[in-house]
C-alpha positions, 0 to 999 in steps of 0.5 A: 486498483481492484484489477491488481492480480495479487490482491485476491490472495489476501482479500479473498481469504480474510475470514479463513486466514487473516481475520486477526489482522483485519480491523473495522471502525464503526460509528457508535451511534449508527453502527455504520463503518467509518474505516478499515485496516488490514495487515499481514503476517510475514516470515522475514529474516533479513535486516529490515533497515538494510532494505525491504523487497522491491515488490512491496505490496504485492510481495507482502501478500505473496510472501504471506501466502507462501509462508502459510503453504510452507508452514514458515513462522511469521516474525514481522507484520506488514500493513496492506491498507488503511481506508477511511470513508471518503466523507470522513477523510481529513479528520484524524481517523487515519492516525487512529487507525494506524495506532489501532494497527500498531496495537493489534500487531503488538497484541499478536506478538510482533515487534516490527510493523513495516508498511509499503505506503502508497504516497497519495500526495504524489498524484500531482507530481507523477513525473517527479522521481519517486526516490526524490519525492519519497524523501522530500520534506516540509520546512518542519522536517516532516515528509511532504507526502501526507500518508508518509507523514502520518507514519512519521508522526507515529514514529516510523522511519523510511527504509526504501522505495519499492519500485514495483509495489503494484503491477497492473497490466491489461489489454488496451480494451480493458484499460479503456473500460477501466478508465474511460480514456482512449489509449490510442497512442504509444507512451505514458498516459496520465490516469486520474488518481494514478501515482505514475503514468500507465505505459502503452504499447499499441502494437502489442495491445498492452498497457502496464501500470507499475506503482511505486510505494515507500517502505516504512518501519515501525518498531513496536 
């Protein structure tokens, strides 16, 4: 995921431009980091419930940089990431970090928080159509995907799928280096932890990963 060409426009300028949107959770006893959360301010005038842009995560970063350069006033916030330290996952920290992000967005004066949620539970169902998976529910009515479920429990509703939320392209040599896989045949290649196959064109020496995310909306 670090090979995405857009992320640097946000993560490369955290202290200068986005410090108010960065949260860090630490262990009180040791001072060690246990989780982090990132959001971004956006100017966006269209009705959220009518659908957010297909560009998802990448769009949110680019739009925020555009707003800063043009002087446009942000009116909503978008989540970009909530990361829990691997050895502490499954203990409820994700809900706490989402709550902290909601509180921080409110403190900054925003009434709407959107999020292009990465549906991590789809790793075992990468050939299930994303429009089907995104709206699949358990018997209790909550989303089948664990990350979307965290947002739903916090009061968010699904808006739409962002089909091109993160796009990572590279040569076959780069993909071999990144994944350790051969990438010698045309067509879809399954990569561990990816949410969709990587599409390979051997003749063009190119492979592309186009990840869908799911837009959700929190009314703060």
